C-alpha positions in Angstrom: 15.8 -120.4 107.7 14.5 -122.2 104.5 13.0 -125.6 105.0 15.2 -128.5 103.7 14.1 -131.7 102.1 15.8 -134.6 100.4 14.8 -135.9 97.0 15.9 -139.4 96.3 15.5 -141.9 93.5 15.9 -145.7 93.2 18.7 -146.2 90.7 21.3 -148.6 89.4 18.7 -151.1 88.4 20.1 -152.1 85.0 21.7 -155.6 84.8 24.3 -156.7 82.3 23.0 -156.0 78.8 19.5 -155.0 80.1 18.9 -151.3 80.7 16.4 -150.1 83.3 15.7 -146.6 84.4 17.0 -143.2 83.7 20.2 -142.9 85.8 22.0 -140.4 83.5 19.2 -137.9 83.7 18.0 -138.5 87.3 21.5 -138.1 88.8 21.4 -134.5 87.8 18.0 -133.8 89.4 17.9 -135.8 92.7 20.2 -135.2 95.6 20.4 -138.9 96.8 20.6 -142.2 95.0 19.4 -145.5 96.5 21.4 -148.0 94.5 20.4 -151.6 93.7 23.0 -154.1 95.0 22.7 -157.0 92.7 19.8 -159.0 94.1 16.7 -157.6 92.6 18.7 -155.6 90.0 22.1 -154.1 89.4 25.5 -155.5 89.0 29.1 -154.5 89.9 29.7 -152.5 86.7 26.4 -150.6 87.0 27.1 -150.0 90.7 30.6 -148.8 90.0 29.6 -146.4 87.2 26.8 -144.9 89.3 28.9 -144.2 92.4 31.4 -142.5 90.2 28.6 -140.3 88.7 27.2 -139.6 92.2 30.6 -138.3 93.3 30.7 -136.0 90.3 27.3 -134.6 91.0 27.6 -134.3 94.8 24.8 -136.8 95.3 24.8 -138.9 98.5 24.4 -142.7 98.0 22.7 -145.5 99.8 22.2 -149.3 99.5 18.8 -150.4 98.1 18.6 -154.1 99.1 15.9 -156.3 98.0 14.9 -160.0 97.7 17.1 -162.2 95.5 14.5 -162.0 92.7 15.8 -160.7 89.3 12.9 -162.3 87.5 10.3 -160.4 89.6 12.4 -157.3 90.1 12.2 -157.8 93.8 8.4 -157.0 93.8 7.3 -160.5 94.8 6.8 -161.3 98.5 9.2 -164.0 99.7 8.8 -165.6 103.2 12.2 -166.3 104.7 14.1 -166.9 107.9 14.6 -163.6 109.7 18.3 -164.4 110.4 18.8 -165.2 106.7 17.0 -162.0 105.8 19.3 -160.0 108.1 22.4 -161.4 106.5 21.0 -160.9 103.0 20.6 -157.2 103.7 24.1 -156.9 105.3 25.6 -158.6 102.3 24.1 -156.1 99.9 25.2 -153.1 101.9 28.7 -154.5 101.9 28.6 -154.9 98.1 27.8 -151.2 97.6 30.4 -150.2 100.2 33.1 -152.0 98.1 32.1 -150.2 94.9 31.9 -146.9 96.7 35.6 -147.2 97.6 36.4 -146.7 93.9 34.8 -143.3 94.1 36.2 -142.5 97.5 32.8 -141.8 98.9 30.7 -143.4 101.7 27.5 -145.3 101.7 25.3 -143.2 104.0 21.9 -144.8 104.1 19.9 -148.0 103.5 16.5 -148.2 101.9 14.7 -151.5 101.4 13.3 -152.2 97.9 9.9 -153.4 96.7 8.3 -156.3 98.4 10.9 -156.3 101.2 10.0 -152.7 101.9 6.3 -153.4 101.8 6.7 -156.3 104.2 8.9 -154.4 106.6 6.4 -151.6 106.6 3.8 -154.0 108.0 5.9 -156.3 110.1 8.1 -155.1 113.0 10.2 -158.3 113.1 11.2 -157.9 109.4 11.9 -154.2 109.9 14.1 -155.1 112.9 16.0 -157.6 110.9 16.8 -154.9 108.3 17.8 -152.6 111.2 20.1 -155.1 112.8 21.9 -155.6 109.5 22.3 -151.8 109.2 23.5 -151.4 112.8 26.0 -154.3 112.5 27.6 -153.1 109.3 27.7 -149.4 110.3 25.6 -147.9 113.1 26.0 -144.4 111.5 24.0 -145.5 108.4 20.7 -143.8 108.0 17.7 -146.1 108.0 15.5 -144.5 105.3 12.1 -145.8 106.3 8.6 -145.4 104.9 7.1 -142.7 107.1 4.8 -143.9 109.9 5.5 -147.6 109.4 7.1 -150.4 111.4 10.4 -149.5 109.7 10.3 -146.1 111.4 9.5 -147.9 114.7 12.4 -150.3 114.2 14.9 -147.4 113.6 13.8 -145.7 116.7 14.0 -148.9 118.8 17.5 -149.6 117.6 18.7 -146.1 118.0 19.7 -145.7 114.3 19.8 -142.4 112.4 16.3 -142.2 110.9 15.0 -140.5 107.8 11.3 -140.8 107.1 10.2 -141.1 103.4 7.2 -140.0 101.4 6.5 -141.0 97.8 5.9 -138.4 95.1 4.7 -141.0 92.6 2.6 -143.5 94.7 -0.9 -143.5 96.1 -1.5 -144.3 99.8 -4.0 -146.4 101.7 -5.9 -145.3 104.9 -3.3 -147.1 107.1 -0.5 -145.1 105.6 0.9 -148.0 103.5 1.4 -147.8 99.8 -1.4 -148.8 97.4 -0.7 -152.1 95.8 0.6 -151.8 92.2 -2.1 -154.3 91.2 -4.6 -151.5 91.7 -5.1 -149.2 88.7 -3.8 -145.7 89.5 -1.4 -146.8 92.3 1.5 -145.2 90.5 1.2 -141.4 89.8 2.6 -140.8 86.3 1.4 -137.2 85.9 4.2 -134.8 86.8 1.8 -132.1 88.0 0.0 -134.5 90.3 3.3 -135.8 91.7 4.4 -132.2 92.3 1.2 -131.3 94.2 1.4 -134.5 96.3 5.1 -133.8 97.2 4.4 -130.2 98.1 1.5 -131.1 100.3 3.6 -133.7 102.2 6.5 -131.3 102.8 4.5 -128.1 103.5 1.7 -129.7 105.6 3.5 -132.6 107.2 0.8 -135.1 106.1 0.0 -137.6 103.5 -3.5 -138.0 102.0 -4.8 -141.5 101.2 -6.6 -142.2 97.9 -9.9 -142.1 99.9 -9.0 -138.6 101.2 -7.9 -139.5 104.7 -5.2 -137.2 106.1 -2.4 -138.7 108.1 0.2 -136.7 110.0 3.7 -137.8 109.1 7.3 -136.7 109.5 8.7 -136.4 106.0 12.5 -136.0 105.5 12.9 -137.4 102.0 10.8 -137.7 98.9 11.2 -140.7 96.5 10.8 -141.0 92.8 10.9 -144.5 91.4 13.7 -144.5 88.7 12.3 -147.4 86.7 9.1 -145.6 85.7 8.9 -144.1 82.2 7.8 -140.8 83.6 10.5 -140.7 86.3 12.6 -137.8 84.8 9.6 -135.6 84.2 8.2 -136.3 87.7 11.5 -135.7 89.4 12.1 -132.4 87.6 8.5 -131.2 88.3 8.9 -132.1 92.0 12.2 -130.4 92.4 11.1 -127.2 90.6 7.9 -127.1 92.6 9.8 -127.4 95.9 12.4 -124.8 95.0 9.7 -122.4 93.8 8.0 -122.9 97.2 11.3 -121.9 99.0 12.2 -125.4 100.0 15.9 -126.2 99.8 16.6 -129.6 98.1 19.7 -131.2 99.7 21.5 -134.6 100.0 20.2 -136.8 102.8 23.5 -136.2 104.7 22.7 -132.5 105.0 19.5 -132.9 106.9 19.1 -132.5 110.6 17.8 -136.0 111.5 17.3 -135.7 115.2 14.9 -138.5 116.2 11.3 -137.7 116.9 
């Protein structure tokens, strides 16, 4: 049986008259869309249009909640009350669920954005707050967690469906967390390099840090950041590379996500 993997992109990050990302092209390449819910980016019209396109393309959709930080695109760390954080995530999931009703499709996963994701990767209490929001809104929602981090631990602790994520277009540190965007080279813009990194993660079950350290990781889904200028070329190269290697690229909902 061919190995299966999911390819997802962060999408729906335009806002009003401001355009961000490459949704029209990416929706035809990836198999899952993580959609901004109006806090760090996105708005009701953008969300509605994207869920309609996702239905046309057979792409599964998920909420991509972030901090309420349009100015900083959700990439600035914000310290906040954990209870408030939980409600903030639940609110954003609900917003996408409402828009998904127009397309007659379900929201099937939740993936934290930007600084919220980075903080949850390091801090179990933050990861648990996100998980409690997911479980309260819909315990069947998949927690799409950065592989090997506190988010993965939180999903397991809460008994939520879990998908572990690797990044095609980001460098890693020795602890398995993503390299800060403040460091040159943290984002991989060369499609061939992204393809090689993706293939290594999927075929070998490990990530390699920028210092060369190898870390065993469960990888269910690969991410391409939709706001990068090279996103379409990277996504296309990754998908072609996976399929040429005999890996089937499927929506997140078509994976066997038995917990490890």
